[in-house]
TORDO-452630 format. One record per atom (N, C-alpha, C): residue number from 1; residue in one letter; atom name; x negated, y negated, z. Coordinates in Angstrom, 1 decimal, m for minus. Layout:
BEGIN
pos:NUM	code:A	site:CA	X:X	Y:Y	Z:Z
...
***
This chain:
BEGIN
pos:1	code:M	site:N	X:m98.7	Y:m127.0	Z:93.6
pos:1	code:M	site:CA	X:m97.9	Y:m126.3	Z:92.6
pos:1	code:M	site:C	X:m97.3	Y:m125.1	Z:93.2
pos:2	code:V	site:N	X:m96.1	Y:m124.9	Z:92.6
pos:2	code:V	site:CA	X:m95.1	Y:m124.0	Z:92.9
pos:2	code:V	site:C	X:m95.4	Y:m122.8	Z:91.8
pos:3	code:E	site:N	X:m95.2	Y:m121.4	Z:92.2
pos:3	code:E	site:CA	X:m95.1	Y:m120.4	Z:91.3
pos:3	code:E	site:C	X:m94.2	Y:m119.7	Z:91.6
pos:4	code:K	site:N	X:m93.3	Y:m119.3	Z:90.5
pos:4	code:K	site:CA	X:m92.1	Y:m118.6	Z:90.8
pos:4	code:K	site:C	X:m92.6	Y:m116.9	Z:90.8
pos:5	code:V	site:N	X:m92.1	Y:m116.2	Z:91.7
pos:5	code:V	site:CA	X:m92.2	Y:m114.8	Z:91.7
pos:5	code:V	site:C	X:m90.9	Y:m114.1	Z:92.0
pos:6	code:T	site:N	X:m90.9	Y:m112.9	Z:91.4
pos:6	code:T	site:CA	X:m89.8	Y:m112.0	Z:91.6
pos:6	code:T	site:C	X:m90.1	Y:m111.1	Z:92.8
pos:7	code:L	site:N	X:m89.2	Y:m110.9	Z:93.7
pos:7	code:L	site:CA	X:m89.4	Y:m110.0	Z:94.7
pos:7	code:L	site:C	X:m88.3	Y:m109.0	Z:94.9
pos:8	code:S	site:N	X:m88.4	Y:m107.9	Z:95.1
pos:8	code:S	site:CA	X:m87.4	Y:m106.7	Z:95.3
pos:8	code:S	site:C	X:m87.2	Y:m106.4	Z:96.9
pos:9	code:L	site:N	X:m86.2	Y:m106.7	Z:97.5
pos:9	code:L	site:CA	X:m85.9	Y:m106.5	Z:99.0
pos:9	code:L	site:C	X:m84.6	Y:m105.6	Z:99.0
pos:10	code:S	site:N	X:m84.8	Y:m104.7	Z:100.0
pos:10	code:S	site:CA	X:m83.5	Y:m103.9	Z:100.3
pos:10	code:S	site:C	X:m82.2	Y:m104.9	Z:100.8
pos:11	code:A	site:N	X:m81.2	Y:m104.6	Z:100.3
pos:11	code:A	site:CA	X:m80.1	Y:m105.4	Z:100.8
pos:11	code:A	site:C	X:m79.9	Y:m105.8	Z:102.2
pos:12	code:E	site:N	X:m80.3	Y:m104.9	Z:103.1
pos:12	code:E	site:CA	X:m80.3	Y:m105.4	Z:104.4
pos:12	code:E	site:C	X:m81.4	Y:m106.5	Z:104.8
pos:13	code:T	site:N	X:m82.6	Y:m106.0	Z:104.3
pos:13	code:T	site:CA	X:m83.6	Y:m107.2	Z:104.4
pos:13	code:T	site:C	X:m83.3	Y:m108.4	Z:103.8
pos:14	code:A	site:N	X:m82.8	Y:m108.6	Z:102.7
pos:14	code:A	site:CA	X:m82.5	Y:m109.8	Z:101.9
pos:14	code:A	site:C	X:m81.3	Y:m110.5	Z:102.9
pos:15	code:A	site:N	X:m80.5	Y:m109.8	Z:103.3
pos:15	code:A	site:CA	X:m79.3	Y:m110.4	Z:104.3
pos:15	code:A	site:C	X:m80.0	Y:m110.9	Z:105.5
pos:16	code:R	site:N	X:m80.8	Y:m110.4	Z:106.0
pos:16	code:R	site:CA	X:m81.5	Y:m110.6	Z:107.4
pos:16	code:R	site:C	X:m82.3	Y:m112.1	Z:107.1
pos:17	code:A	site:N	X:m83.1	Y:m112.1	Z:105.9
pos:17	code:A	site:CA	X:m83.8	Y:m113.1	Z:105.6
pos:17	code:A	site:C	X:m83.0	Y:m114.4	Z:105.3
pos:18	code:R	site:N	X:m81.7	Y:m114.2	Z:104.5
pos:18	code:R	site:CA	X:m81.0	Y:m115.1	Z:104.2
pos:18	code:R	site:C	X:m80.5	Y:m116.0	Z:105.6
pos:19	code:A	site:N	X:m80.0	Y:m114.9	Z:106.5
pos:19	code:A	site:CA	X:m79.6	Y:m115.4	Z:107.6
pos:19	code:A	site:C	X:m80.3	Y:m116.1	Z:108.6
pos:20	code:A	site:N	X:m81.7	Y:m115.7	Z:108.5
pos:20	code:A	site:CA	X:m82.8	Y:m116.3	Z:109.2
pos:20	code:A	site:C	X:m83.0	Y:m117.7	Z:108.8
pos:21	code:A	site:N	X:m83.0	Y:m117.7	Z:107.4
pos:21	code:A	site:CA	X:m83.4	Y:m118.9	Z:106.9
pos:21	code:A	site:C	X:m82.3	Y:m120.1	Z:107.2
pos:22	code:H	site:N	X:m80.9	Y:m119.6	Z:107.0
pos:22	code:H	site:CA	X:m79.5	Y:m120.3	Z:107.3
pos:22	code:H	site:C	X:m80.0	Y:m120.8	Z:108.7
pos:23	code:R	site:N	X:m80.2	Y:m120.0	Z:109.7
pos:23	code:R	site:CA	X:m80.2	Y:m120.5	Z:111.1
pos:23	code:R	site:C	X:m81.2	Y:m121.5	Z:111.2
pos:24	code:E	site:N	X:m82.4	Y:m121.6	Z:110.6
pos:24	code:E	site:CA	X:m83.3	Y:m122.6	Z:110.7
pos:24	code:E	site:C	X:m83.0	Y:m123.7	Z:109.7
pos:25	code:G	site:N	X:m82.0	Y:m123.6	Z:109.0
pos:25	code:G	site:CA	X:m81.6	Y:m124.8	Z:108.1
pos:25	code:G	site:C	X:m82.6	Y:m125.2	Z:106.8
pos:26	code:I	site:N	X:m83.2	Y:m124.1	Z:106.3
pos:26	code:I	site:CA	X:m84.0	Y:m124.3	Z:105.2
pos:26	code:I	site:C	X:m83.6	Y:m123.2	Z:104.2
pos:27	code:S	site:N	X:m84.0	Y:m123.1	Z:102.9
pos:27	code:S	site:CA	X:m83.7	Y:m122.5	Z:101.6
pos:27	code:S	site:C	X:m84.6	Y:m121.0	Z:102.2
pos:28	code:L	site:N	X:m84.0	Y:m120.2	Z:101.4
pos:28	code:L	site:CA	X:m84.7	Y:m118.7	Z:101.6
pos:28	code:L	site:C	X:m85.9	Y:m118.9	Z:101.1
pos:29	code:S	site:N	X:m86.3	Y:m119.4	Z:99.8
pos:29	code:S	site:CA	X:m87.7	Y:m119.8	Z:99.4
pos:29	code:S	site:C	X:m88.5	Y:m120.3	Z:100.4
pos:30	code:D	site:N	X:m88.1	Y:m121.4	Z:101.2
pos:30	code:D	site:CA	X:m88.9	Y:m122.1	Z:102.0
pos:30	code:D	site:C	X:m89.0	Y:m121.0	Z:103.2
pos:31	code:W	site:N	X:m88.2	Y:m120.4	Z:103.7
pos:31	code:W	site:CA	X:m88.3	Y:m119.4	Z:104.8
pos:31	code:W	site:C	X:m89.3	Y:m118.2	Z:104.4
pos:32	code:M	site:N	X:m89.2	Y:m117.7	Z:103.0
pos:32	code:M	site:CA	X:m90.3	Y:m116.7	Z:102.7
pos:32	code:M	site:C	X:m91.7	Y:m117.3	Z:102.6
pos:33	code:E	site:N	X:m91.8	Y:m118.4	Z:102.0
pos:33	code:E	site:CA	X:m93.0	Y:m119.0	Z:102.1
pos:33	code:E	site:C	X:m93.6	Y:m119.2	Z:103.5
pos:34	code:R	site:N	X:m92.8	Y:m119.5	Z:104.5
pos:34	code:R	site:CA	X:m93.3	Y:m119.7	Z:105.9
pos:34	code:R	site:C	X:m93.9	Y:m118.4	Z:106.4
pos:35	code:V	site:N	X:m92.9	Y:m117.3	Z:106.1
pos:35	code:V	site:CA	X:m93.3	Y:m116.1	Z:106.7
pos:35	code:V	site:C	X:m94.6	Y:m115.3	Z:106.0
pos:36	code:V	site:N	X:m94.6	Y:m115.5	Z:104.9
pos:36	code:V	site:CA	X:m95.8	Y:m115.2	Z:104.0
pos:36	code:V	site:C	X:m97.1	Y:m115.9	Z:104.3
pos:37	code:R	site:N	X:m96.9	Y:m117.1	Z:104.5
pos:37	code:R	site:CA	X:m98.1	Y:m117.9	Z:104.9
pos:37	code:R	site:C	X:m98.5	Y:m117.4	Z:106.2
pos:38	code:R	site:N	X:m97.6	Y:m117.3	Z:107.3
pos:38	code:R	site:CA	X:m98.1	Y:m116.8	Z:108.6
pos:38	code:R	site:C	X:m98.7	Y:m115.6	Z:108.4
pos:39	code:E	site:N	X:m98.2	Y:m114.5	Z:107.8
pos:39	code:E	site:CA	X:m98.9	Y:m113.1	Z:107.8
pos:39	code:E	site:C	X:m100.2	Y:m113.2	Z:107.0
pos:40	code:V	site:N	X:m100.4	Y:m114.0	Z:106.2
pos:40	code:V	site:CA	X:m101.6	Y:m114.2	Z:105.4
pos:40	code:V	site:C	X:m102.7	Y:m114.8	Z:106.5
pos:41	code:L	site:N	X:m102.3	Y:m115.7	Z:107.2
pos:41	code:L	site:CA	X:m103.1	Y:m116.5	Z:108.1
pos:41	code:L	site:C	X:m103.4	Y:m115.5	Z:109.4
pos:42	code:R	site:N	X:m102.5	Y:m114.6	Z:109.7
pos:42	code:R	site:CA	X:m102.8	Y:m113.5	Z:110.7
pos:42	code:R	site:C	X:m103.7	Y:m112.5	Z:110.2
pos:43	code:D	site:N	X:m103.7	Y:m112.1	Z:108.8
pos:43	code:D	site:CA	X:m104.7	Y:m111.3	Z:108.3
pos:43	code:D	site:C	X:m106.0	Y:m111.9	Z:108.3
pos:44	code:A	site:N	X:m106.1	Y:m113.2	Z:108.0
pos:44	code:A	site:CA	X:m107.4	Y:m113.8	Z:107.9
pos:44	code:A	site:C	X:m107.9	Y:m113.8	Z:109.3
pos:45	code:V	site:N	X:m107.2	Y:m114.0	Z:110.3
pos:45	code:V	site:CA	X:m107.8	Y:m114.1	Z:111.6
pos:45	code:V	site:C	X:m108.2	Y:m112.7	Z:112.2
pos:46	code:R	site:N	X:m107.4	Y:m111.7	Z:111.7
pos:46	code:R	site:CA	X:m108.0	Y:m110.4	Z:112.0
pos:46	code:R	site:C	X:m109.4	Y:m109.9	Z:111.4
pos:47	code:W	site:N	X:m109.4	Y:m110.3	Z:110.1
pos:47	code:W	site:CA	X:m110.7	Y:m110.3	Z:109.2
pos:47	code:W	site:C	X:m111.7	Y:m111.0	Z:110.0
pos:48	code:Q	site:N	X:m111.5	Y:m112.0	Z:110.3
pos:48	code:Q	site:CA	X:m112.6	Y:m112.9	Z:110.8
pos:48	code:Q	site:C	X:m113.0	Y:m112.3	Z:112.3
pos:49	code:D	site:N	X:m112.1	Y:m111.9	Z:113.1
pos:49	code:D	site:CA	X:m112.3	Y:m111.3	Z:114.3
pos:49	code:D	site:C	X:m113.2	Y:m110.1	Z:113.9
pos:50	code:E	site:N	X:m113.0	Y:m109.3	Z:113.1
pos:50	code:E	site:CA	X:m113.6	Y:m107.9	Z:112.8
pos:50	code:E	site:C	X:m115.1	Y:m108.3	Z:112.2
pos:51	code:W	site:N	X:m115.2	Y:m109.4	Z:111.2
pos:51	code:W	site:CA	X:m116.5	Y:m109.7	Z:111.0
pos:51	code:W	site:C	X:m117.4	Y:m110.2	Z:112.1
pos:52	code:L	site:N	X:m116.8	Y:m111.1	Z:112.9
pos:52	code:L	site:CA	X:m117.7	Y:m111.7	Z:114.1
pos:52	code:L	site:C	X:m118.0	Y:m110.4	Z:115.0
pos:53	code:A	site:N	X:m117.2	Y:m109.4	Z:115.1
pos:53	code:A	site:CA	X:m117.5	Y:m108.3	Z:115.8
pos:53	code:A	site:C	X:m118.7	Y:m107.5	Z:115.3
pos:54	code:A	site:N	X:m118.7	Y:m107.5	Z:114.0
pos:54	code:A	site:CA	X:m119.8	Y:m106.9	Z:113.4
pos:54	code:A	site:C	X:m121.2	Y:m107.7	Z:113.3
pos:55	code:N	site:N	X:m121.0	Y:m109.0	Z:113.5
pos:55	code:N	site:CA	X:m122.1	Y:m110.0	Z:113.6
pos:55	code:N	site:C	X:m122.1	Y:m110.7	Z:114.9
pos:56	code:P	site:N	X:m122.6	Y:m110.0	Z:115.9
pos:56	code:P	site:CA	X:m122.6	Y:m110.5	Z:117.4
pos:56	code:P	site:C	X:m123.6	Y:m111.9	Z:117.3
pos:57	code:D	site:N	X:m124.7	Y:m112.0	Z:116.6
pos:57	code:D	site:CA	X:m125.4	Y:m113.0	Z:116.7
pos:57	code:D	site:C	X:m124.6	Y:m114.2	Z:116.1
pos:58	code:V	site:N	X:m123.8	Y:m114.4	Z:115.3
pos:58	code:V	site:CA	X:m123.1	Y:m115.5	Z:114.7
pos:58	code:V	site:C	X:m121.9	Y:m115.8	Z:115.7
pos:59	code:R	site:N	X:m121.5	Y:m114.7	Z:116.3
pos:59	code:R	site:CA	X:m120.4	Y:m115.1	Z:117.3
pos:59	code:R	site:C	X:m121.2	Y:m115.9	Z:118.7
pos:60	code:A	site:N	X:m122.3	Y:m115.5	Z:118.9
pos:60	code:A	site:CA	X:m123.0	Y:m116.1	Z:120.1
pos:60	code:A	site:C	X:m123.4	Y:m117.5	Z:119.7
pos:61	code:E	site:N	X:m123.9	Y:m117.7	Z:118.5
pos:61	code:E	site:CA	X:m124.0	Y:m119.2	Z:117.9
pos:61	code:E	site:C	X:m122.7	Y:m119.9	Z:118.1
pos:62	code:L	site:N	X:m121.6	Y:m119.4	Z:117.6
pos:62	code:L	site:CA	X:m120.4	Y:m120.2	Z:117.5
pos:62	code:L	site:C	X:m120.0	Y:m120.6	Z:118.9
pos:63	code:E	site:N	X:m120.1	Y:m119.7	Z:119.9
pos:63	code:E	site:CA	X:m119.8	Y:m119.8	Z:121.3
pos:63	code:E	site:C	X:m120.6	Y:m121.0	Z:121.8
pos:64	code:G	site:N	X:m121.9	Y:m120.8	Z:121.5
pos:64	code:G	site:CA	X:m122.9	Y:m121.8	Z:122.0
pos:64	code:G	site:C	X:m122.4	Y:m123.2	Z:121.6
pos:65	code:F	site:N	X:m122.0	Y:m123.4	Z:120.2
pos:65	code:F	site:CA	X:m121.5	Y:m124.6	Z:119.8
pos:65	code:F	site:C	X:m120.3	Y:m125.1	Z:120.3
pos:66	code:D	site:N	X:m119.4	Y:m124.2	Z:120.8
pos:66	code:D	site:CA	X:m118.0	Y:m124.5	Z:121.4
pos:66	code:D	site:C	X:m118.4	Y:m125.0	Z:122.8
pos:67	code:R	site:N	X:m119.4	Y:m124.3	Z:123.4
pos:67	code:R	site:CA	X:m119.9	Y:m124.9	Z:124.9
pos:67	code:R	site:C	X:m120.4	Y:m126.5	Z:124.8
pos:68	code:L	site:N	X:m121.2	Y:m126.5	Z:123.6
pos:68	code:L	site:CA	X:m122.0	Y:m127.8	Z:123.6
pos:68	code:L	site:C	X:m120.9	Y:m128.9	Z:123.3
pos:69	code:A	site:N	X:m119.9	Y:m128.5	Z:122.4
pos:69	code:A	site:CA	X:m118.8	Y:m129.5	Z:122.0
pos:69	code:A	site:C	X:m118.0	Y:m129.8	Z:123.1
pos:70	code:D	site:N	X:m117.5	Y:m128.8	Z:124.1
pos:70	code:D	site:CA	X:m116.8	Y:m129.2	Z:125.3
pos:70	code:D	site:C	X:m117.6	Y:m129.9	Z:126.1
pos:71	code:R	site:N	X:m118.9	Y:m130.0	Z:126.3
pos:71	code:R	site:CA	X:m119.7	Y:m130.8	Z:127.2
pos:71	code:R	site:C	X:m119.7	Y:m132.0	Z:126.4
pos:72	code:L	site:N	X:m119.9	Y:m132.3	Z:125.4
pos:72	code:L	site:CA	X:m120.0	Y:m133.7	Z:124.8
pos:72	code:L	site:C	X:m118.6	Y:m134.3	Z:124.8
pos:73	code:E	site:N	X:m117.5	Y:m133.7	Z:124.7
pos:73	code:E	site:CA	X:m116.2	Y:m134.1	Z:124.7
pos:73	code:E	site:C	X:m115.7	Y:m134.6	Z:126.3
pos:74	code:S	site:N	X:m116.3	Y:m133.9	Z:127.2
pos:74	code:S	site:CA	X:m116.0	Y:m134.2	Z:128.6
pos:74	code:S	site:C	X:m116.4	Y:m135.7	Z:128.8
pos:75	code:G	site:N	X:m117.5	Y:m136.2	Z:128.0
pos:75	code:G	site:CA	X:m118.0	Y:m137.5	Z:128.5
pos:75	code:G	site:C	X:m117.1	Y:m138.8	Z:127.8
pos:76	code:W	site:N	X:m116.0	Y:m138.3	Z:126.9
pos:76	code:W	site:CA	X:m115.4	Y:m139.3	Z:126.2
pos:76	code:W	site:C	X:m113.9	Y:m139.5	Z:126.9
pos:77	code:S	site:N	X:m113.5	Y:m140.6	Z:126.8
pos:77	code:S	site:CA	X:m112.1	Y:m140.9	Z:127.4
pos:77	code:S	site:C	X:m111.0	Y:m140.7	Z:126.2
pos:78	code:D	site:N	X:m109.9	Y:m140.5	Z:126.4
pos:78	code:D	site:CA	X:m108.7	Y:m140.2	Z:125.3
pos:78	code:D	site:C	X:m108.4	Y:m141.7	Z:124.9
pos:79	code:L	site:N	X:m108.6	Y:m142.1	Z:123.9
pos:79	code:L	site:CA	X:m108.2	Y:m143.5	Z:123.6
pos:79	code:L	site:C	X:m106.7	Y:m143.4	Z:123.0
pos:80	code:A	site:N	X:m106.3	Y:m142.1	Z:122.9
pos:80	code:A	site:CA	X:m105.0	Y:m142.1	Z:122.5
pos:80	code:A	site:C	X:m103.9	Y:m142.7	Z:123.4
pos:81	code:V	site:N	X:m104.3	Y:m142.4	Z:124.6
pos:81	code:V	site:CA	X:m103.3	Y:m142.6	Z:125.8
pos:81	code:V	site:C	X:m103.7	Y:m144.1	Z:126.2
pos:82	code:A	site:N	X:m104.6	Y:m144.9	Z:125.9
pos:82	code:A	site:CA	X:m104.9	Y:m146.2	Z:126.4
pos:82	code:A	site:C	X:m103.9	Y:m147.2	Z:125.9
***
């Protein structure tokens, strides 16, 4: 579902955003969606990193799981290239 919102941008920022969208061959709305989504995801990653830093036991458990998954995957062949 799409929600319409009203944004206020300086004339220079709006012109640069329109030019960037034009270069990518997409609408200004699609370009703004992409930029906002990227920033929200970056913020989520920063928050997760901060939380994991404050909870080292959880980080260690996740790292252990990653090592286990890597070991298990190393025994599998890649059927996608077969």
